[in-house]
TIZADO-289194 format. One record per residue: x, y, z of N, C-alpha, C, O in turn; residue in one letter. Coordinates in steps of 0.05 Angstrom, whole numbers, plus 5000, padded with zeros to 4 digits. Layout:
// TIZADO-289194
XYZXYZXYZXYZa/...
// end
This chain:
// TIZADO-289194
121418125551120917975531119718185510118518395514m/120318075487119718275458117518285458116818275482i/116518295451113018315421113018265403114118395385s/111418015398111617935375111718115348112817995329a/110818375343111818615322114218555324115118425305s/116218605347117718775344120318485340122518495329e/119018285352120617985328120818025297122918015283t/118218065289117118035264119418305252121318215240i/119318525253120518895255123218705253123518635230s/125418585270128218515269128018235248130118145238r/126218135245126917925221127418025195129418005181n/125218135192124218325174127718395161128918325140i/128218535178130518805169132618555175134618605161k/132918365188134918225184135018075165137218095155s/133317905152133017875128134018085104135718025087v/132718285105132718405082135918535083136718615061r/137218545099139918675106142418455108144618535115q/141918105101142917985101143217915071145417825064e/141317955052140117925022141218265010141018284986r/142118485025144218695015140218845003140518974982n/138518845007136118874998136019255006137019355026l/135019364990133919585006131219695010129619634993t/130519805025127119855034125119765008123419585010l/126019964980125319944944125119734935123219664921d/128119534945128819184924126319114937124419104922d/125519044977123918914983120518934979118818774986l/120119204963118319224955117419174931115119144923a/119419174921118319164890118218744887116618624873i/119618674899119818384910117118274926116218054919l/115718414947113018304962110918414951108818294954t/110718734933109418804929107019004954104819104957g/108518974960108419134990109419365002111319345018v/108019664993109619854992113120075012114220105034s/113120115000116620125021115120265040115520195063k/113320465037112920665065111420365088112620275108s/109220295080108620095106111119885104111519805127m/113019775088115119665100117219785120118719665136l/116920015115119420195137118220155166119320045185s/114920285164113320285191113219995194111319995210e/113819715191113919495207116419455213116819415237i/118819465195120919505194121419615229122419475246e/120519845232121420135255118520115288117920215309r/117919895268115819775304113619895308112219855328c/112420165279110620395289107520215279105220285283t/108220015268105319905250106119615249108219525241k/103819465258103819165249102519055231100419155223s/103718775218103418735199100918595198099918555220p/099918515179096618335177097518095169099918075161t/096317915170097017645166097117665135099417665128i/095617695118095917795086098717965082100117905062s/099518165099101918325083104318135091106518135080v/103417945116106117755119107417555097109817495094l/103817405075104017285070106717365040108717285028e/104917565044106417775021110017765020111717675005k/109917825030113017995042114217585043116417575032i/113517355049115217135059115117035029117316965019c/113017025015112516984985114917144972116717014963d/114917434971117317574958119117494961120517474941g/120317404987123917284987122817074987124716954976i/120816844992121516534988122816395024124216195025n/122316505041122016465070120116375072118716475055i/118516155091117716085115116316325139117416465156p/113816295134113016515158113816495180113916725190l/114616345195114916175223118416285221119716265242a/119716385198121616465200122216865222123816955238q/119816945208119417215213117517245234116517465241l/116916875248116716935283118016815299117416855322t/120216655294121916615304123416775324123616985313h/124516785347126116875370128316725379127816505390t/130616785377132716685385133516795404133817025412q/134216455417134516465443137716465451138916255445t/139416685466142016745463143116555473142616475495p/145116425456146916305467147516345485147516575493q/148216155500149916165543151716025550150515805550l/153715975557154615725578156515995606157516225607s/156115765625156615925654158515765663158115535657i/160915825678163415645676163515785717164215995726a/162015445733161115505760163615445768165415445751t/164115385793165715225807166214975811168314845817n/163214905804162614605803164114505781166014355784d/163014575754164314475728167214595711168214555689t/167814765733171614915724172614675718171214495729v/174514585704176914295697178814485718179214725714k/180014335741183014525750184914255757184914015763h/186414445750189714255736191414385764190514605771y/192714325774195914335790198414215771199914035779s/198414295751201014275728202514315737204114135737a/203214525750206414595755205714685786203614715799w/208814725793209214835825208514965823208615075801d/206915075849205515365860202915565824201915795823g/203015425812200215385797199115365799199015155813f/196415465795194115335806193015385772193415615764e/191615215753189215335733187315065730187114825731l/186115365726182315315720181815315693182315535682f/181215165681180215265659177015295660175515125670v/176215565644173915755646171815625618169715495618l/173315705599172215655573174515455555176015585541f/174815275556176415075539175915285494174215385480e/178215235492179215325462176515115447175814875450f/175315395426173315385412173715435382172615635373d/174915285367176115325328173815605316174415755298s/171115595332169315775313170015975316170216125296n/170916115352171116295373173616365372173916605372k/175716245370178316185363180116305397182516265398k/179316375409179916245441179816065467178615855463f/180716115489180916015512181716195532183416385533e/180016095552179916315572180716025600180115785603i/182116235614183716055640183916285659183816515649f/184116255687183716265709187516135721188915955713r/187816285738190416215748191016265779189816455789h/192416155793192016195821194816175831195215955842v/197716405830200316235835200916365865200416565879i/201916195864203016165907204016395907203516565890s/206016425927208816655931210716575926211116335928p/211816675920215616665904215616315884216616095886h/213316475859213916165846213916275810213516495799s/214316105805214616255770215515965758216615755766e/213916115728213915805699213815975682212616175674r/216015775677217515835633215715725621215115485626v/214415865602212715765579214515875565215916075564s/213815575550215815675515215415805499214216005508e/215615825479215015955453211615815444211215585435c/210015965448206615815439208115835397210015945386h/205315635387206315675348205716075349205316265364e/206115995321204916255309201616315317199916145320a/201416645319199416675309197416725349195016765352g/198516705360197716655386198016835405200216845417i/195917015413195717205431195317185454193517025457r/196117295480196817265506194017585515194317795502e/191517555536192317755538191017575578189617385585y/192617825591191717695612191817925628193518105627i/188817895649188618145670190217995700190417755705i/190918165712192318085744189018125765187418295758c/188718065773185017995793185618015813183718025828t/188118035824189018065850191717975852192517775840k/194018195877196018195870197618335868197618555877g/200418195847201818375831203618075824205017915835v/201918135786203517925774206318055754206618255741f/207717885757210317955752210417785720210217545723s/210617875690211317895672213617715653212417535641l/215617705648217117685626217517545598218117305593h/216917805578216917585550218917805536218918055532v/220617595531223117575510225217655534226217495551g/225717955533228617985550227218355568229018505576d/223918455573221918525575220918525600218518525595e/221218525629220018545648217518675656217918915663a/214718595658213218715663212118665691212918475705f/209618895700209118845736205718925747204919105762h/204618785737201318895734200818825762201318615773l/199419105777198119115795194819085787193819105765q/193419025818190618905813189419125784189919355777e/187718935774186419085739187719195728186819385714g/190919125728191319225709192019005680193618845687e/191118975654192718795627194618805616196418955624a/194918675599197118595586196618465556196018225558i/196818545532197318305519200418335501202118515499q/199918005489202517965475203217755456203417525463f/203517825430204317595409206517305427208917325425l/205217085441206116955455207316725445207016495453a/209816865413211716705398215016765405217216755394n/214016805429216316945453216316805470214116795481y/218816585483219616595513218016785532218017035532q/216916655546215816785574215216705598214816465602h/215016905620215416725640213816825650213117045644k/212416655671210016915690212016835728213516655736y/210917085739212917005767209917155786208017275776l/210417105810209517165839212017105858212816875865n/213517465866215617565864214717635897216517645914e/211317665906210917825932210317495950210417265941t/209717615980208817465987206017425998205417356021n/204417485977201317385976199917225952201717085945e/198817195943197417065919196717215894196517465891e/196517105882196817295852194317135846193816915856v/192817265826190217075809190717235784190817475788n/191117165763189817215731188717055719188716815723i/187717165704185817185672187017165658188717345656v/187016965641188716925618186616925592184216965599m/186816905579184816915548187116885530188817055531l/187616585507188716555492187016535456185316385445l/188616775449187016865423189316715399191716725396f/187116565386189516425368188216595339186016515332h/188916735327189116905312188616755287188716875265e/
// end
């Protein structure tokens, strides 16, 4: 857990940078010396309440904004919550993270049975596939080219070409796929 001084330090620096202010600019706006502001931002000096009030008044923000700690956004895909589809013969699809228009991507896990293949028609323009082979040997045809990925290898391509996913082996293949919408 970070200290109150570290939180205040980060928040002052963040507001200053968001507003494209130099330490000189901030000193002029707040009436707090540049050296004091620098020490606060570097967390070598803890500000008094009166100094915090000057800073808040000078940049027109509430004191609560300087003391606010942001909780990191977190989501987890567990075996109990992941959506599972058997949409194609020999292909199991697990939706780890659904498409989010703010992040512009979605992530899937595929389990491909031995000697299975699936043709994927061209995606709409601007979709890029990133595929990581996590188990077995995965084969992929993109246009006229064939690729074979060993466990731990990855490939990415613009998916506006017809492509085919294949497991040409006698063992199950697992891949993780990220679709990025440019």
